[in-house]
C-alpha positions in Angstrom: 28.8 -61.9 -39.5 27.0 -63.6 -42.3 30.2 -63.8 -44.3 32.0 -65.4 -41.3 29.3 -68.0 -41.0 29.5 -68.8 -44.8 33.3 -69.0 -44.6 33.0 -71.3 -41.6 30.8 -73.6 -43.8 33.4 -73.7 -46.5 32.1 -71.0 -48.9 34.7 -69.0 -50.7 33.9 -65.3 -50.7 36.0 -62.5 -52.2 38.1 -60.6 -49.6 37.5 -57.2 -51.2 34.6 -55.8 -53.2 35.1 -56.1 -56.9 34.9 -52.7 -58.6 34.4 -52.1 -62.3 37.4 -50.7 -64.1 37.1 -47.4 -65.8 37.8 -47.4 -69.5 40.0 -44.7 -71.3 36.7 -43.1 -72.4 35.7 -42.7 -68.8 39.1 -41.0 -68.2 38.4 -38.7 -71.1 35.1 -37.7 -69.6 36.7 -37.0 -66.2 39.5 -35.0 -67.9 37.1 -32.9 -69.8 34.9 -32.2 -66.7 38.0 -31.4 -64.7 39.3 -29.0 -67.3 35.9 -27.2 -67.5 36.0 -26.9 -63.8 39.6 -25.6 -63.8 38.6 -23.0 -66.3 35.6 -21.9 -64.2 32.9 -23.1 -66.6 31.7 -25.8 -64.2 31.2 -24.7 -60.6 31.5 -28.1 -59.0 34.2 -30.4 -60.4 33.2 -33.4 -58.3 32.3 -36.8 -59.6 28.9 -36.4 -58.0 28.3 -33.2 -60.0 29.5 -35.0 -63.2 27.0 -37.8 -62.7 24.2 -35.3 -62.1 25.1 -33.6 -65.4 25.2 -37.0 -67.2 21.8 -37.9 -65.7 20.4 -34.5 -66.8 21.5 -35.4 -70.4 19.1 -38.3 -70.3 21.6 -41.1 -69.5 20.7 -42.7 -66.2 23.8 -44.0 -64.4 24.9 -44.1 -60.8 28.6 -44.5 -61.3 30.8 -43.5 -64.2 32.3 -47.0 -64.4 28.7 -48.3 -65.2 28.4 -46.0 -68.2 28.6 -48.4 -71.2 31.1 -47.6 -73.9 28.5 -46.9 -76.5 27.1 -44.1 -74.3 30.5 -42.5 -73.6 30.8 -41.0 -77.1 27.7 -38.7 -76.8 28.8 -37.6 -73.3 32.4 -36.8 -74.6 31.0 -34.9 -77.6 28.6 -32.9 -75.4 31.5 -31.9 -73.1 33.7 -31.0 -76.0 30.8 -28.9 -77.6 30.3 -27.2 -74.2 33.9 -26.4 -74.0 34.0 -24.9 -77.5 30.8 -22.9 -76.9 32.3 -21.4 -73.8 35.5 -20.6 -75.6 37.7 -23.0 -73.7 40.3 -23.4 -76.4 42.7 -26.3 -75.9 40.3 -28.4 -73.8 40.1 -31.1 -76.5 43.8 -30.9 -77.2 46.7 -32.2 -75.2 49.1 -29.7 -76.7 49.8 -26.8 -74.2 49.6 -23.3 -75.6 52.9 -21.8 -76.7 54.5 -19.2 -74.4 55.9 -16.2 -76.1 59.6 -16.0 -75.3 
């Protein structure tokens, strides 16, 4: 209603909400979290659970897209370390394991 009133008075408002774009680092964080979930290390593979884990690490953020680039590296390194400690070989590599033929 307010938006209609403002538009009637000549204000130009965006038609859709503007969302922050996720960087490649955010994609890496999501990929690592998903891989840990797929392998059974993480019980809940949702974005909400990922954000709870990031907040538990001492980085307060409400959306992954709001995580600044300089804070992505410690999150990525923590996830990679967790994967290595839990023996999830291949989590940090994109090369699939070789199948014995």
